[in-house]
Residue frames as qw, qx, qy, qz and C-alpha x, y, z in Angstrom:
[[0.255, -0.238, 0.085, 0.933, 5.10, -28.57, -27.99],
 [0.376, 0.654, 0.278, -0.595, 2.88, -25.85, -29.38],
 [0.624, 0.459, 0.506, 0.379, 2.11, -26.12, -33.07],
 [0.299, 0.068, 0.179, 0.935, 3.22, -23.20, -35.23],
 [0.202, -0.570, -0.483, -0.634, -0.40, -22.11, -35.63],
 [0.571, -0.707, -0.416, 0.047, -1.15, -22.23, -31.90],
 [0.576, -0.293, -0.109, 0.756, 2.12, -20.50, -31.13],
 [0.135, 0.273, 0.270, 0.913, 1.20, -17.60, -33.42],
 [0.389, -0.671, -0.487, -0.402, -2.28, -17.35, -31.91],
 [0.632, -0.597, -0.343, 0.354, -0.80, -17.16, -28.43],
 [0.448, -0.133, 0.029, 0.884, 1.73, -14.51, -29.36],
 [0.049, -0.468, -0.396, -0.789, -1.05, -12.44, -30.96],
 [0.517, -0.701, -0.475, -0.125, -2.95, -12.62, -27.67],
 [0.618, -0.471, -0.206, 0.596, -0.01, -11.35, -25.61],
 [0.186, 0.939, 0.155, 0.242, 0.27, -7.56, -25.56],
 [0.481, -0.822, 0.219, 0.211, 3.26, -7.11, -23.27],
 [0.566, 0.749, -0.344, 0.009, 6.34, -6.40, -25.40],
 [0.143, -0.620, 0.746, -0.195, 8.78, -7.78, -22.81],
 [0.765, -0.007, 0.600, -0.236, 6.83, -11.03, -22.64],
 [0.801, 0.590, 0.041, -0.097, 6.98, -11.29, -26.43],
 [0.240, 0.774, -0.578, 0.093, 10.73, -10.66, -26.31],
 [0.483, -0.392, 0.751, -0.223, 11.07, -13.50, -23.79],
 [0.864, 0.269, 0.383, -0.187, 9.18, -15.86, -26.11],
 [0.628, 0.732, -0.265, 0.010, 11.62, -15.02, -28.91],
 [0.063, -0.673, 0.708, -0.204, 14.56, -15.69, -26.58],
 [0.719, -0.135, 0.632, -0.256, 13.01, -19.01, -25.57],
 [0.849, 0.498, 0.102, -0.143, 12.60, -20.01, -29.21],
 [0.472, 0.755, -0.437, 0.128, 16.31, -19.38, -29.80],
 [0.344, -0.596, 0.673, -0.271, 17.54, -21.15, -26.68],
 [0.716, 0.195, -0.647, -0.174, 18.65, -24.73, -27.22],
 [0.658, -0.475, 0.474, -0.342, 18.40, -27.56, -24.71],
 [0.302, 0.377, -0.868, -0.112, 20.23, -30.85, -24.67],
 [0.476, -0.054, 0.727, -0.492, 17.53, -32.53, -22.60],
 [0.058, -0.086, -0.919, -0.380, 15.94, -35.56, -24.25],
 [0.488, -0.280, -0.305, -0.768, 12.21, -35.49, -24.88],
 [0.711, -0.319, -0.625, -0.030, 11.65, -38.50, -22.63],
 [0.441, -0.139, -0.496, 0.735, 13.53, -36.73, -19.84],
 [0.143, -0.151, 0.026, -0.978, 11.48, -33.53, -20.19],
 [0.628, -0.338, -0.481, -0.511, 8.29, -35.57, -19.92],
 [0.671, -0.286, -0.611, 0.308, 9.52, -37.21, -16.73],
 [0.268, -0.045, -0.323, 0.907, 10.65, -33.92, -15.19],
 [0.318, -0.284, -0.228, -0.875, 7.37, -32.24, -16.12],
 [0.706, -0.401, -0.535, -0.232, 5.46, -34.95, -14.27],
 [0.601, -0.198, -0.511, 0.582, 7.83, -34.74, -11.30],
 [0.100, 0.081, -0.145, 0.981, 7.41, -30.96, -11.06],
 [0.126, 0.534, 0.757, -0.355, 3.63, -31.35, -11.11],
 [0.133, 0.423, -0.128, -0.887, 3.29, -28.70, -13.79],
 [0.600, 0.518, 0.600, -0.106, 0.49, -28.76, -16.36],
 [0.301, 0.884, -0.144, -0.329, 2.54, -26.57, -18.70],
 [0.822, 0.503, -0.187, 0.189, 5.09, -27.28, -21.42],
 [0.614, -0.686, 0.289, 0.262, 8.54, -28.06, -20.02],
 [0.528, 0.793, -0.294, -0.077, 11.38, -27.06, -22.34],
 [0.941, -0.055, -0.114, 0.315, 14.14, -28.84, -20.45],
 [0.254, 0.768, -0.269, 0.523, 16.15, -25.69, -19.72],
 [0.643, -0.225, -0.534, 0.501, 18.45, -25.85, -16.70],
 [0.309, -0.826, -0.336, 0.331, 18.50, -23.27, -13.90],
 [0.350, -0.422, 0.211, 0.809, 21.41, -21.18, -15.29],
 [0.145, 0.286, 0.632, 0.705, 19.59, -20.91, -18.62],
 [0.186, -0.770, -0.594, -0.142, 16.38, -19.74, -16.95],
 [0.384, -0.731, -0.140, 0.547, 18.24, -17.25, -14.77],
 [0.348, -0.137, 0.410, 0.832, 20.05, -16.01, -17.88],
 [0.039, 0.564, 0.646, 0.512, 16.73, -15.37, -19.62],
 [0.298, -0.846, -0.421, 0.133, 15.47, -13.35, -16.67],
 [0.436, -0.575, 0.080, 0.688, 18.65, -11.29, -16.39],
 [0.308, 0.122, 0.529, 0.781, 18.67, -10.55, -20.11],
 [0.057, -0.730, -0.590, -0.340, 15.10, -9.25, -20.09],
 [0.383, -0.835, -0.238, 0.316, 15.85, -7.00, -17.11],
 [0.481, -0.410, 0.245, 0.735, 19.16, -5.70, -18.44],
 [0.273, 0.211, 0.572, 0.744, 18.03, -4.96, -21.97],
 [0.124, -0.679, -0.556, -0.463, 14.83, -3.16, -20.94],
 [0.120, 0.189, -0.394, 0.891, 15.79, -1.31, -17.75],
 [0.404, -0.537, -0.680, -0.295, 12.52, -2.40, -16.15],
 [0.169, -0.349, 0.395, -0.833, 11.06, -0.13, -13.49],
 [0.256, 0.055, 0.839, -0.477, 8.56, -1.35, -10.88],
 [0.621, 0.400, 0.207, -0.641, 5.46, -0.69, -12.99],
 [0.586, 0.481, -0.546, -0.356, 6.90, -2.38, -16.08],
 [0.087, 0.253, -0.948, 0.170, 8.04, -5.33, -13.98],
 [0.441, 0.190, 0.687, -0.546, 4.57, -5.88, -12.52],
 [0.660, 0.485, -0.081, -0.568, 3.01, -5.61, -15.98],
 [0.419, 0.436, -0.779, -0.166, 5.46, -8.22, -17.26],
 [0.081, -0.097, 0.935, -0.332, 4.78, -10.57, -14.35],
 [0.582, 0.302, 0.405, -0.638, 1.02, -10.18, -14.75],
 [0.660, 0.495, -0.346, -0.448, 1.36, -11.17, -18.40],
 [0.263, 0.375, -0.889, 0.021, 3.69, -14.11, -17.72],
 [0.241, 0.030, 0.867, -0.435, 1.40, -15.61, -15.10],
 [0.588, 0.403, 0.349, -0.609, -1.89, -14.97, -16.87],
 [0.702, 0.593, -0.186, -0.350, -0.73, -15.92, -20.37],
 [0.011, -0.569, 0.820, 0.065, 2.22, -18.25, -19.78],
 [0.938, 0.077, -0.084, -0.328, 1.75, -21.76, -21.13],
 [0.765, 0.303, -0.492, 0.284, 5.26, -23.03, -20.33],
 [0.738, -0.558, -0.222, 0.308, 7.09, -23.75, -17.10],
 [0.564, 0.132, 0.013, 0.815, 9.90, -21.53, -18.39],
 [0.061, -0.634, -0.190, -0.747, 7.68, -18.45, -18.37],
 [0.648, -0.706, -0.222, -0.182, 6.54, -19.12, -14.82],
 [0.802, -0.308, -0.100, 0.503, 10.08, -19.74, -13.58],
 [0.399, 0.337, 0.080, 0.849, 11.43, -16.65, -15.34],
 [0.285, -0.756, -0.236, -0.539, 8.67, -14.56, -13.75],
 [0.744, -0.641, -0.162, 0.098, 9.68, -15.66, -10.26],
 [0.719, -0.108, 0.016, 0.686, 13.36, -14.96, -10.95],
 [0.171, 0.577, 0.179, 0.778, 12.62, -11.53, -12.41],
 [0.491, -0.793, -0.187, -0.309, 10.75, -10.73, -9.20],
 [0.816, -0.467, -0.080, 0.330, 13.62, -11.97, -7.06],
 [0.596, 0.111, 0.107, 0.788, 16.08, -9.78, -8.96],
 [0.017, -0.694, -0.247, -0.676, 13.86, -6.69, -8.62],
 [0.429, -0.179, -0.606, 0.645, 15.09, -5.54, -5.22],
 [0.109, -0.031, 0.139, -0.984, 13.36, -2.15, -5.18],
 [0.597, -0.221, -0.445, -0.630, 10.02, -3.80, -6.01],
 [0.660, -0.236, -0.699, 0.140, 10.43, -6.40, -3.27],
 [0.233, 0.026, -0.482, 0.844, 11.23, -3.76, -0.66],
 [0.355, 0.149, 0.288, -0.877, 7.70, -2.37, -0.91],
 [0.202, -0.068, -0.881, -0.422, 5.98, -5.37, -2.43],
 [0.614, -0.065, 0.170, -0.768, 2.20, -5.54, -2.23],
 [0.256, -0.109, 0.960, -0.041, 1.36, -9.18, -1.41],
 [0.628, 0.449, 0.388, -0.504, -2.00, -8.82, -3.14],
 [0.422, 0.571, -0.554, -0.434, -0.16, -9.39, -6.42],
 [0.058, -0.209, 0.976, -0.030, 0.30, -12.99, -5.29],
 [0.530, 0.305, 0.617, -0.495, -3.46, -13.42, -5.12],
 [0.645, 0.618, -0.134, -0.429, -3.58, -12.98, -8.89],
 [0.291, 0.584, -0.742, -0.156, -0.43, -14.89, -9.80],
 [0.256, -0.173, 0.925, -0.222, -1.22, -17.97, -7.74],
 [0.731, 0.364, 0.288, -0.501, -4.39, -18.46, -9.76],
 [0.711, 0.617, -0.273, -0.198, -2.12, -19.57, -12.60],
 [0.003, 0.548, -0.831, 0.091, 0.49, -21.76, -10.88],
 [0.938, -0.038, -0.152, -0.311, 0.23, -25.54, -10.91],
 [0.908, 0.039, -0.330, 0.256, 2.25, -27.98, -8.84],
 [0.652, -0.663, -0.089, 0.358, 4.89, -27.63, -6.17],
 [0.606, -0.019, 0.191, 0.772, 7.67, -26.29, -8.39],
 [0.102, 0.612, 0.326, 0.713, 5.68, -23.41, -9.88],
 [0.484, -0.822, -0.264, -0.144, 4.40, -22.53, -6.42],
 [0.731, -0.547, -0.032, 0.407, 7.74, -22.73, -4.65],
 [0.561, 0.211, 0.172, 0.782, 9.88, -20.91, -7.21],
 [0.072, -0.713, -0.208, -0.665, 7.63, -17.90, -6.57],
 [0.572, -0.738, -0.146, -0.327, 6.96, -18.25, -2.83],
 [0.872, -0.353, -0.191, 0.280, 9.97, -19.77, -1.13],
 [0.681, -0.100, -0.032, 0.724, 13.06, -17.68, -1.79],
 [0.214, 0.592, 0.227, 0.744, 11.82, -14.23, -2.77],
 [0.366, -0.766, -0.133, -0.511, 10.33, -13.04, 0.51],
 [0.428, 0.195, -0.639, 0.609, 12.58, -12.46, 3.53],
 [0.351, -0.577, -0.636, 0.373, 11.57, -11.84, 7.13],
 [0.154, -0.315, -0.055, 0.935, 12.40, -8.16, 6.63],
 [0.191, -0.145, -0.540, -0.807, 9.96, -7.92, 3.71],
 [0.414, -0.489, -0.749, -0.169, 7.14, -9.63, 5.60],
 [0.409, -0.538, -0.519, 0.523, 7.62, -7.84, 8.91],
 [0.144, -0.141, 0.060, 0.978, 7.95, -4.39, 7.35],
 [0.456, -0.060, -0.281, -0.842, 4.37, -4.72, 6.07],
 [0.033, -0.015, 0.969, -0.244, 3.07, -7.31, 8.49],
 [0.476, 0.321, 0.472, -0.668, -0.60, -6.31, 8.57],
 [0.628, 0.472, -0.297, -0.543, -0.91, -6.84, 4.80],
 [0.353, 0.330, -0.873, -0.072, 1.07, -10.09, 4.83],
 [0.205, 0.025, 0.862, -0.463, -0.78, -11.52, 7.80],
 [0.594, 0.370, 0.244, -0.671, -4.11, -10.78, 6.15],
 [0.637, 0.461, -0.456, -0.417, -3.23, -12.37, 2.80],
 [0.205, 0.286, -0.930, 0.104, -1.57, -15.42, 4.38],
 [0.368, 0.137, 0.745, -0.540, -4.69, -16.09, 6.46],
 [0.658, 0.451, 0.009, -0.603, -6.83, -15.71, 3.36],
 [0.474, 0.447, -0.723, -0.230, -4.63, -18.09, 1.37],
 [0.084, -0.193, 0.925, -0.315, -4.78, -20.60, 4.21],
 [0.468, 0.314, 0.674, -0.477, -8.56, -20.90, 3.86],
 [0.417, 0.480, -0.333, -0.696, -8.72, -20.63, 0.07],
 [0.901, 0.202, 0.307, -0.228, -10.30, -23.33, -2.11],
 [0.649, 0.678, -0.342, 0.054, -7.26, -23.13, -4.43],
 [0.919, -0.319, -0.029, 0.230, -4.71, -25.66, -3.17],
 [0.615, 0.400, -0.085, 0.675, -1.85, -23.60, -4.61],
 [0.139, -0.722, 0.118, -0.668, -2.82, -20.72, -2.33],
 [0.819, -0.554, 0.016, -0.150, -3.16, -23.01, 0.68],
 [0.875, 0.014, -0.069, 0.478, 0.34, -24.33, 0.00],
 [0.324, 0.606, -0.075, 0.722, 1.56, -20.75, -0.41],
 [0.481, -0.779, 0.011, -0.402, 0.21, -19.88, 3.05],
 [0.880, -0.425, 0.111, 0.179, 2.84, -22.29, 4.39],
 [0.784, 0.228, 0.113, 0.567, 5.73, -21.95, 1.94],
 [0.169, 0.825, 0.031, 0.539, 5.75, -18.14, 2.08],
 [0.521, -0.813, 0.161, -0.203, 6.76, -18.35, 5.74],
 [0.958, -0.091, -0.048, 0.266, 9.63, -20.85, 5.43],
 [0.563, 0.461, -0.151, 0.669, 12.42, -18.43, 4.52],
 [0.185, -0.733, 0.136, -0.640, 11.45, -15.79, 7.09],
 [0.831, -0.528, 0.029, -0.176, 11.29, -18.36, 9.90],
 [0.887, 0.019, -0.081, 0.455, 14.89, -19.37, 9.19],
 [0.378, 0.496, -0.079, 0.778, 15.92, -15.72, 9.47],
 [0.207, -0.458, 0.221, -0.836, 13.93, -14.36, 12.41],
 [0.231, -0.210, -0.893, 0.325, 12.59, -15.49, 15.78],
 [0.292, -0.102, 0.055, -0.949, 9.81, -12.89, 15.67],
 [0.278, 0.177, 0.865, -0.379, 6.76, -14.32, 17.43],
 [0.554, 0.469, 0.072, -0.684, 4.39, -12.92, 14.82],
 [0.468, 0.417, -0.685, -0.372, 5.87, -15.24, 12.23],
 [0.117, 0.094, -0.976, 0.155, 5.87, -18.35, 14.41],
 [0.387, 0.253, 0.603, -0.650, 2.37, -17.71, 15.75],
 [0.633, 0.461, -0.116, -0.610, 0.91, -17.48, 12.25],
 [0.353, 0.370, -0.837, -0.193, 2.93, -20.49, 11.11],
 [0.086, 0.037, 0.941, -0.325, 1.50, -22.72, 13.83],
 [0.497, 0.391, 0.374, -0.679, -2.02, -21.40, 13.11],
 [0.578, 0.490, -0.382, -0.529, -1.75, -22.10, 9.39],
 [0.219, 0.240, -0.946, -0.012, -0.30, -25.55, 10.01],
 [0.264, 0.135, 0.808, -0.510, -3.07, -26.35, 12.45],
 [0.579, 0.435, 0.129, -0.677, -5.74, -25.39, 9.93],
 [0.656, 0.493, -0.446, -0.358, -4.29, -27.67, 7.24],
 [0.209, -0.447, 0.860, -0.131, -2.92, -30.59, 9.27],
 [0.676, 0.148, 0.665, -0.282, -5.80, -32.90, 8.33],
 [0.630, 0.638, -0.189, -0.400, -5.35, -32.49, 4.55],
 [0.869, -0.091, 0.467, 0.138, -4.07, -35.52, 2.64],
 [0.662, 0.739, 0.006, 0.127, -2.84, -33.96, -0.61],
 [0.807, -0.098, -0.030, 0.582, 0.93, -34.16, -0.94],
 [0.253, 0.641, 0.056, 0.722, 1.12, -30.49, -1.92],
 [0.436, -0.762, 0.053, -0.475, -0.05, -29.72, 1.61],
 [0.903, -0.418, -0.038, 0.089, 1.46, -32.55, 3.65],
 [0.756, 0.161, -0.055, 0.632, 4.98, -31.85, 2.37],
 [0.091, 0.666, -0.034, 0.739, 4.55, -28.11, 2.95],
 [0.670, -0.694, -0.034, -0.262, 3.37, -28.75, 6.52],
 [0.903, -0.202, -0.036, 0.377, 6.53, -30.79, 7.08],
 [0.525, 0.445, -0.007, 0.726, 8.70, -28.08, 5.53],
 [0.178, -0.758, 0.014, -0.627, 7.22, -25.32, 7.67],
 [0.808, -0.587, -0.025, -0.050, 7.52, -27.32, 10.88],
 [0.843, -0.020, -0.014, 0.537, 11.18, -27.99, 10.08],
 [0.282, 0.612, 0.003, 0.739, 11.71, -24.29, 9.39],
 [0.481, -0.778, -0.042, -0.401, 10.31, -23.51, 12.85],
 [0.895, -0.279, -0.221, 0.269, 12.90, -25.73, 14.54],
 [0.528, 0.414, -0.202, 0.713, 15.75, -23.22, 14.25],
 [0.035, -0.384, 0.294, -0.875, 14.29, -20.68, 16.68],
 [0.644, -0.251, 0.164, -0.704, 11.30, -22.52, 18.17],
 [0.415, 0.176, -0.892, -0.046, 12.42, -26.11, 18.73],
 [0.085, 0.077, 0.827, -0.551, 10.71, -26.53, 22.11],
 [0.535, 0.311, 0.198, -0.760, 7.40, -25.27, 20.72],
 [0.587, 0.316, -0.600, -0.443, 7.71, -27.60, 17.73],
 [0.241, 0.102, -0.948, 0.180, 8.32, -30.61, 19.98],
 [0.288, 0.210, 0.642, -0.679, 5.31, -29.76, 22.11],
 [0.592, 0.370, -0.101, -0.709, 3.17, -29.29, 19.00],
 [0.483, 0.281, -0.787, -0.262, 4.34, -32.57, 17.49],
 [0.098, -0.015, -0.936, 0.337, 3.67, -34.57, 20.64],
 [0.370, 0.295, 0.467, -0.747, 0.26, -32.97, 21.09],
 [0.643, 0.498, -0.039, -0.580, -0.78, -33.51, 17.47],
 [0.211, -0.347, 0.877, 0.255, 0.98, -36.76, 16.58],
 [0.381, 0.309, 0.871, 0.001, -2.24, -38.52, 15.58],
 [0.350, 0.803, 0.348, -0.333, -3.58, -35.51, 13.68],
 [0.059, 0.754, -0.426, -0.496, -0.58, -34.49, 11.59],
 [0.827, 0.460, -0.291, -0.140, 0.39, -36.14, 8.30],
 [0.924, -0.306, 0.094, 0.208, 2.72, -39.00, 9.16],
 [0.705, 0.386, 0.011, 0.595, 5.45, -37.67, 6.90],
 [0.020, -0.811, 0.085, -0.578, 5.25, -34.23, 8.54],
 [0.725, -0.657, 0.139, -0.154, 5.46, -35.69, 12.04],
 [0.938, -0.065, 0.098, 0.327, 8.33, -38.00, 11.12],
 [0.577, 0.509, 0.000, 0.639, 10.44, -35.42, 9.29],
 [0.151, -0.817, 0.095, -0.549, 9.86, -32.60, 11.76],
 [0.805, -0.582, 0.107, -0.054, 10.54, -34.79, 14.80],
 [0.875, 0.078, 0.051, 0.475, 13.79, -35.97, 13.24],
 [0.325, 0.676, -0.031, 0.661, 14.81, -32.39, 12.51],
 [0.418, -0.799, 0.094, -0.422, 14.03, -31.28, 16.06],
 [0.869, -0.466, 0.167, 0.019, 15.85, -34.19, 17.72],
 [0.832, -0.067, 0.284, 0.471, 18.83, -34.71, 15.41],
 [0.046, -0.698, 0.216, 0.681, 19.07, -31.54, 13.35],
 [0.001, 0.195, -0.783, -0.591, 18.51, -33.57, 10.21],
 [0.701, 0.136, -0.126, -0.689, 15.49, -34.37, 8.08],
 [0.779, -0.079, 0.599, -0.168, 14.29, -37.97, 8.36],
 [0.223, 0.466, -0.718, -0.466, 15.93, -40.10, 5.67],
 [0.872, 0.082, 0.149, -0.459, 13.42, -42.65, 4.41],
 [0.727, 0.458, -0.509, -0.040, 16.13, -44.61, 2.57],
 [0.205, 0.375, -0.792, 0.435, 17.74, -45.51, 5.90],
 [0.690, -0.270, 0.207, -0.638, 14.51, -46.61, 7.49],
 [0.163, -0.228, 0.956, -0.085, 14.77, -50.08, 8.98],
 [0.581, -0.049, -0.570, -0.579, 12.49, -52.68, 7.46]]
């Protein structure tokens, strides 16, 4: 945990009043999670930030309280999110930021995806990446501003930052389960193809996830892609996606025959 001195220094650095309010709320919120458990979860999540041990309802409650008590408009919300991502040193701040965004419906309706280019500079690990990228952006949001989304997703796909490369895949998962629009599937296959040779688990698991998301509306294309690229795809991605396409279920490693 932060020492009292370091905590004061950090709060002095933060200028956003809503961010400071959130830090006070965090200080008052109690968790029953044991220290040893928080250390394990922090490692599992892949985060390099402090993990308080708060559960999901507690984190959602923090986000809702900040929104309700401050009547945040779109400009104030973006300012808060910029501060949380750039100055946040805890997983709680990053998770709250993503939930605040998800609850800000008017902002999402005309969301500028370039904001993600800044925020993803400060995420670390699959959980911080996915809480922002997976559930907030529907097919309607992407397709209503497709030229901007297509551009940023292609940029992320070739970025040296692994969190942005993962985002180029994860940001498409929700929309592909909602729409059979060929623009989405075409870009998904392109982004997968560009990253299929990577070995980092942040990418291999995201490749698997996106291929499985494609199965709902594009099963035949997925099967063709899998059979064509069997030796080039990560083994886990091939195995899980093939199982999803053939059985409707993700491959269960625990049932694998020895």
